[in-house]
C-alpha positions in Angstrom: 57.5 145.1 76.0 57.3 142.0 74.1 60.3 140.4 75.8 58.7 141.1 79.1 55.4 139.3 77.9 57.4 136.3 76.7 59.2 135.9 80.1 56.0 136.4 82.0 54.3 133.7 79.8 57.2 131.3 80.6 57.0 132.0 84.2 53.4 131.2 84.4 53.6 128.1 82.2 55.6 125.8 84.4 53.4 125.9 87.5 50.4 125.5 85.2 52.2 122.5 83.5 52.9 120.9 86.9 49.4 121.5 88.2 47.7 120.1 85.0 49.9 116.9 85.2 48.9 116.5 88.9 45.3 117.2 88.3 45.1 114.8 85.3 46.3 112.0 87.6 49.6 111.3 85.6 52.3 110.0 88.0 55.1 112.4 88.8 58.4 110.8 87.9 61.6 112.3 89.6 64.7 112.8 87.7 66.9 109.5 87.5 70.2 110.0 89.4 72.8 107.5 88.0 74.3 105.3 90.8 78.0 105.3 91.1 80.0 102.4 89.5 81.1 99.6 91.7 84.6 99.5 92.8 86.7 97.1 90.6 89.6 95.0 91.7 92.3 93.7 89.6 91.9 89.9 89.0 94.9 87.8 90.2 96.5 86.1 87.0 99.6 83.9 87.1 101.2 84.2 83.7 104.6 82.5 84.2 106.6 80.3 86.6 110.3 80.0 86.2 112.0 77.6 86.5 109.5 74.8 86.3 111.4 72.3 88.5 114.2 72.1 91.0 115.1 70.6 94.4 114.6 72.3 97.8 116.1 75.7 98.0 115.4 76.5 94.3 114.5 80.3 93.9 111.1 80.5 91.9 110.0 83.6 90.1 106.4 84.0 89.3 105.1 86.6 86.8 101.7 88.0 86.6 99.3 90.7 87.6 97.0 91.6 90.5 99.7 91.0 93.2 99.6 93.1 96.4 102.0 93.9 99.2 101.0 90.7 101.1 100.5 87.5 98.9 100.2 84.0 100.0 101.7 81.2 97.7 99.5 78.1 97.6 102.1 75.2 97.2 100.3 72.0 96.8 97.9 71.8 99.7 100.0 74.0 101.9 100.9 77.7 102.3 103.8 80.0 102.0 102.8 83.4 103.4 103.9 87.1 103.5 105.3 87.2 99.9 105.5 90.9 98.7 105.4 91.8 95.1 107.9 93.9 93.1 106.8 97.2 91.5 104.7 96.7 88.3 106.2 97.3 85.0 104.7 97.3 81.4 104.9 94.1 79.7 104.9 95.6 76.1 107.6 97.4 74.2 107.8 101.3 74.2 105.4 103.0 71.7 105.6 106.4 70.1 103.9 109.2 71.9 100.4 110.0 70.7 99.9 106.4 69.3 96.5 104.9 69.8 97.9 101.3 70.2 97.2 99.7 73.5 100.2 99.0 75.5 98.8 95.9 77.2 98.7 95.1 81.0 101.0 95.4 83.8 103.1 92.6 85.0 104.6 91.9 88.4 106.9 89.5 89.9 106.9 87.4 93.0 109.9 85.5 94.2 110.1 82.7 96.8 112.3 79.7 97.8 111.0 76.0 97.7 111.1 75.3 101.4 112.3 72.2 103.1 109.2 71.8 105.1 105.6 73.1 104.5 102.9 74.3 107.0 99.2 73.3 106.4 96.7 76.1 106.1 95.3 75.6 109.5 98.7 76.4 110.9 98.0 80.1 110.1 94.4 80.1 111.7 93.6 81.5 115.1 94.0 79.4 117.2 96.4 77.5 115.1 96.1 73.7 114.7 98.5 71.3 116.2 99.3 69.5 112.9 103.2 69.4 112.6 105.0 70.8 109.5 105.9 68.0 107.1 109.0 67.8 104.9 108.8 68.8 101.2 108.9 65.4 99.3 109.8 65.3 95.6 106.7 65.5 93.2 104.6 67.6 91.2 102.9 70.7 92.9 100.2 73.2 91.8 101.3 76.8 92.5 98.8 79.7 92.6 98.8 83.1 94.2 96.1 84.4 96.8 95.5 87.9 98.1 92.8 90.5 98.7 92.1 90.5 95.0 91.3 86.9 94.8 93.0 83.6 93.9 94.9 83.1 90.6 95.1 80.3 88.1 97.6 77.4 89.0 100.8 76.4 87.4 102.9 73.4 88.2 106.4 72.9 89.7 108.1 69.7 90.0 110.2 69.2 93.3 113.1 67.1 92.2 115.7 65.0 94.4 119.1 66.5 94.7 121.3 65.6 91.8 124.1 64.5 94.0 124.1 63.2 97.6 125.2 65.4 100.4 129.0 64.9 101.3 129.6 62.2 103.9 130.3 63.9 107.3 133.9 64.2 108.3 135.1 62.7 111.4 137.1 65.7 112.7 134.7 65.7 115.7 134.9 63.0 118.1 132.8 62.1 121.3 134.8 60.1 123.9 132.2 59.8 126.7 128.9 61.2 128.2 128.3 61.8 132.0 125.9 61.1 133.2 124.6 58.5 130.6 121.1 58.6 132.0 118.6 60.7 134.0 115.3 62.7 133.7 114.8 65.8 131.8 116.6 68.8 133.4 119.8 66.6 133.9 123.1 68.6 133.3 125.1 66.4 130.8 129.0 66.6 130.0 130.2 65.5 126.7 134.0 64.9 126.5 135.6 64.6 123.0 137.8 66.7 120.5 137.1 69.1 117.5 134.5 71.1 119.2 134.2 74.8 118.0 133.1 78.1 119.5 129.5 77.4 118.7 128.3 73.7 118.5 125.0 72.1 117.9 124.0 69.1 119.8 121.8 66.7 117.9 119.3 65.1 120.2 115.9 63.3 119.9 115.6 64.3 116.4 116.0 68.0 117.0 118.9 70.4 117.8 120.2 72.4 120.8 122.0 75.3 119.3 125.1 77.6 120.0 126.5 75.4 122.9 130.2 76.8 123.7 133.0 74.9 124.7 133.2 74.4 128.5 136.8 73.4 128.9 139.9 72.4 127.0 142.9 70.6 128.6 146.0 68.6 127.8 146.2 65.0 128.6 149.1 62.5 128.5 148.2 59.8 126.1 149.6 57.2 123.7 148.9 56.8 120.0 145.2 55.7 120.4 142.0 56.9 118.5 141.1 59.1 121.4 144.4 60.8 121.7 144.2 63.6 119.1 147.4 65.2 120.2 146.8 65.2 123.9 143.8 67.6 123.6 140.3 66.8 125.3 137.4 69.2 125.3 134.1 69.4 127.0 130.5 70.6 126.2 127.9 71.0 129.1 124.1 71.2 128.4 120.8 70.2 129.9 118.4 67.6 128.7 115.4 69.6 127.8 111.8 69.0 128.3 110.9 69.7 124.8 113.0 70.1 121.5 112.6 71.9 118.2 113.3 70.5 114.7 116.8 70.2 113.6 117.7 72.5 110.8 121.1 72.0 109.0 123.1 75.2 108.7 123.8 76.9 105.5 120.6 75.7 103.8 118.0 78.0 102.2 115.0 76.7 103.9 112.1 77.6 106.2 112.7 75.7 109.5 109.7 74.0 111.0 108.2 76.0 113.9 107.2 73.3 116.3 108.4 71.4 119.3 107.7 68.0 120.7 108.0 66.7 124.3 111.1 64.6 125.4 109.6 61.4 126.6 111.5 58.6 128.5 113.7 56.5 126.2 117.1 55.8 124.8 118.6 58.7 122.5 121.6 59.1 120.3 123.6 62.2 120.8 126.1 63.8 118.6 127.8 67.1 117.9 127.9 69.1 114.7 129.9 72.2 113.9 132.1 73.7 111.3 134.6 70.8 111.6 131.9 68.2 110.9 129.7 65.8 112.7 130.8 63.5 115.5 130.1 59.9 116.2 127.1 59.4 118.6 126.9 58.4 122.3 123.7 57.2 124.0 121.7 58.9 126.7 118.8 57.3 128.5 116.0 59.8 129.6 114.2 58.2 132.6 110.8 59.0 133.9 
């Protein structure tokens, strides 16, 4: 009976307490519900850059944290895009199980190659700007990483000149003649010479026309002259284009500039390059 009386008193006490609080004019304060913590992002930190100098084509390794699957390298005032990160690893030694010692932070790795040409930031905007890519000159460049987590601190890399000049082109490829020697864009041109390969690059107007096959090979009667070459003559046939892209040497680790320029009237040297070397040049005049 006493237990029943105690529970009844508790049942009546709460409504009376709430009524007396309202009647007395004291404000009713609802319970405070804690708000969820805001989502946190991992800051982008660039901890190391190796090596710190090198020529075009040098492989650079960046160490740090906060990298994602899609990173952009800020190289000076230009961009190198779509650089993925390696899986994260602990940057501290193994510790005993159960130890309270902190293991430190994760570290990640990005690798990229110093390109022979660089694109300005507006090249990747929509619509893209019409500023042409520029060659990468020697000098000191600030390097940082940007992704959805933010932009890292910067470290410096020095682009150096090659330690030795490129080898002089061999003269195992020769051009004898060009037919015709002038005409508008769209003109079909025949180059006659020696040393052509199955795939040739025609260097024209500062750019390249790639994968041009041999059109014909024939034996000729000749004396011991510079153009004899054992009595063999070959021909290449190509069309003078209305526009041409950048020339990119084969076998070089580089990013080829993705732009074209119109071929305007004027005089242009033409040469042939393949596995045998680079030929002498002949002249073609583009008419209007």
